C-alpha positions in Angstrom: 132.5 -5.3 31.1 129.6 -6.7 29.1 130.3 -8.6 25.8 128.9 -6.8 22.8 126.5 -8.2 20.3 127.1 -8.4 16.6 124.7 -5.5 16.0 126.6 -3.3 18.5 129.9 -4.1 16.8 128.5 -3.4 13.4 127.0 -0.1 14.5 130.5 1.0 15.5 131.4 1.1 11.8 135.0 0.2 12.3 136.1 0.4 8.7 139.6 -1.0 9.3 138.5 -4.0 11.4 136.6 -7.2 10.9 135.0 -9.4 13.5 136.4 -13.0 13.2 135.6 -15.6 15.8 135.9 -14.0 19.3 137.8 -10.8 18.4 138.4 -7.9 16.1 141.1 -8.2 13.5 143.0 -5.7 11.4 145.9 -5.7 9.0 147.9 -2.6 8.2 150.3 -2.4 5.3 153.7 -0.8 6.1 156.7 0.1 3.9 159.3 -1.7 6.0 159.9 -3.2 9.4 161.0 0.1 10.9 157.9 1.9 10.0 155.8 -1.0 11.3 157.7 -1.0 14.6 157.1 2.8 15.0 153.4 2.3 14.3 153.2 -0.5 16.9 155.1 1.6 19.4 152.5 4.4 19.1 149.7 1.9 19.3 151.3 0.6 22.5 151.3 4.1 24.0 147.6 4.5 23.1 147.0 1.1 24.8 148.8 2.3 27.9 146.5 5.3 28.1 143.3 3.2 27.8 144.6 0.3 29.9 144.1 -2.2 27.1 146.3 -3.6 24.4 146.0 -5.5 21.1 147.8 -8.7 20.3 150.4 -8.0 17.6 152.2 -9.9 14.9 154.5 -8.4 12.3 155.9 -9.6 9.0 157.5 -8.1 5.9 155.1 -5.3 4.8 152.4 -5.8 7.3 151.3 -5.5 11.0 148.4 -7.7 12.2 146.4 -6.7 15.2 143.8 -8.5 17.2 141.5 -6.9 19.9 139.7 -9.0 22.4 138.9 -8.6 26.1 139.8 -11.5 28.5 137.2 -10.4 31.0 134.0 -9.9 29.0 130.8 -10.9 30.8 128.4 -13.3 29.2 125.0 -14.1 30.8 123.4 -17.4 29.9 119.6 -18.0 29.6 119.5 -18.6 33.4 121.1 -15.3 34.1 124.4 -16.8 35.3 127.4 -14.7 34.5 130.5 -16.2 32.8 133.8 -14.5 32.2 134.7 -15.0 28.5 137.0 -13.8 25.8 135.0 -11.5 23.5 134.7 -8.0 22.2 133.7 -5.3 24.7 133.5 -1.5 24.5 137.2 -1.1 25.4 138.0 -3.0 22.2 135.9 -0.6 20.1 137.5 2.4 21.8 141.0 1.2 21.1 140.1 0.1 17.5 139.0 3.7 16.8 142.2 5.1 18.3 144.4 2.7 16.3 142.6 3.8 13.1 143.4 7.4 13.9 147.1 6.4 14.6 147.2 4.6 11.3 146.1 7.7 9.5 148.7 9.8 11.3 151.4 7.4 10.2 150.0 7.1 6.7 149.6 3.4 7.2 146.8 1.9 5.1 144.4 -0.9 6.2 143.7 -4.1 4.3 140.6 -5.4 6.1 139.7 -8.0 3.4 143.0 -9.9 4.0 142.4 -10.8 7.7 141.8 -14.4 8.6 141.7 -16.6 11.6 142.0 -20.4 12.0 140.4 -22.6 14.6 140.2 -26.4 15.0 137.1 -28.4 15.6 136.8 -31.9 17.0 133.5 -33.8 17.1 133.0 -35.8 20.3 130.4 -36.7 22.9 133.0 -36.7 25.6 134.6 -33.3 25.6 135.0 -33.1 29.4 136.9 -36.3 29.4 139.3 -35.8 26.4 139.8 -32.0 26.8 142.6 -32.3 29.4 144.6 -34.4 27.0 144.3 -31.8 24.3 145.0 -29.0 26.7 148.3 -30.7 27.7 149.2 -31.5 24.1 148.5 -28.1 22.6 149.6 -25.8 25.4 151.2 -27.8 28.2 148.7 -26.2 30.7 145.5 -27.6 32.2 144.3 -24.0 32.6 143.8 -23.8 28.8 140.7 -26.0 29.1 137.7 -23.7 29.4 139.8 -20.5 29.4 137.7 -17.6 28.3 134.6 -19.8 27.5 131.9 -21.6 29.5 132.7 -24.8 27.4 135.6 -27.2 27.4 137.3 -25.4 24.5 141.1 -25.2 24.5 142.5 -21.7 24.3 146.2 -20.9 24.7 146.7 -17.6 26.6 149.6 -16.7 24.4 147.9 -17.5 21.1 150.7 -19.8 20.0 148.3 -22.5 18.7 144.8 -22.3 17.2 141.8 -22.7 19.5 140.3 -26.2 19.7 136.6 -26.4 20.2 134.5 -29.5 20.5 131.5 -30.1 18.3 128.6 -32.5 19.1 128.7 -36.2 18.0 126.6 -39.2 19.0 128.2 -41.3 21.7 128.2 -44.3 19.5 128.9 -42.6 16.2 132.3 -42.9 14.6 132.3 -40.2 12.0 134.8 -40.5 9.0 136.4 -37.2 10.0 136.4 -36.0 13.6 138.8 -33.1 13.1 138.1 -30.2 10.8 139.5 -26.7 10.2 137.5 -23.5 10.4 138.7 -20.6 8.4 137.3 -17.2 9.5 137.4 -14.6 6.7 136.1 -11.1 6.1 132.6 -11.1 4.7 133.6 -9.4 1.4 136.1 -12.2 0.5 134.1 -15.3 1.5 132.6 -15.9 -1.9 136.1 -15.5 -3.5 137.6 -17.9 -1.0 134.9 -20.5 -1.6 135.3 -20.0 -5.4 139.1 -20.6 -5.2 138.6 -23.8 -3.2 136.0 -25.0 -5.8 138.3 -24.1 -8.7 141.1 -26.1 -7.0 138.8 -29.2 -7.0 136.8 -28.8 -3.8 133.1 -29.2 -3.5 130.4 -27.6 -1.4 128.9 -30.3 0.8 126.7 -28.1 3.0 125.7 -24.5 2.5 122.5 -24.6 4.5 123.9 -22.1 7.0 125.6 -19.9 4.4 127.0 -17.3 4.4 127.8 -17.9 8.1 129.1 -21.4 7.5 130.0 -23.1 4.2 131.4 -26.6 4.4 133.9 -27.5 1.7 135.3 -31.0 1.0 138.5 -31.8 -0.8 138.8 -34.7 -3.3 139.3 -37.2 -0.5 136.3 -36.0 1.4 138.1 -34.1 4.1 136.1 -31.1 5.2 136.8 -27.5 6.2 134.5 -24.7 6.9 134.5 -21.1 5.7 133.1 -18.9 8.5 131.8 -15.4 8.4 130.4 -13.5 11.3 127.4 -11.9 9.5 126.0 -10.6 12.9 128.8 -8.0 13.0 128.2 -6.7 9.5 126.3 -3.6 8.7 122.9 -4.3 7.2 122.7 -7.8 8.6 
């Protein structure tokens, strides 16, 4: 099934969901663990009917859901097909069904609270060092390049954040090779950046804002606030 573009995702107008990194994310607020479990059970039944299921995590007062297809088809500029992790039509269909289930269960959505963390490592030798990180992070060589045409490390179970490799000159020794990427809903990006600045951080690069805003702490360590503006209505 073909991967969807940001415009296609935005056109679906999934009010409960936000596109962060590769997938769709939603948070539903529940009264207690039992009501959350019953909600998830009904979501599971809907997933059985559609042959597709979300990734689920639960805590006190909330249920977090992620929708992504492991077999989305991406075509590069040469027309070569790659199997990647991305949003497809089946994710949109299940997202709509889950929204209906949430209404039936009187479970409210809190889309502004969703977030997703990924790690970035700048290197000119990703193919060489990626096996080490695949082993360290997941214990499996299959994590290298899983769901992506690059050397990115992705754990099939979602136990650890994805690790992707950014470009760096072969002879360059940057002061910080690792950085954290924080994906947030578009409506809270400004607030998140403002909170970091109020805590003593500084904006060191907003040339790609609002998609990417680089924040540095007082020691110069950098993190990036990321927003997928392509999947936002009106973008």
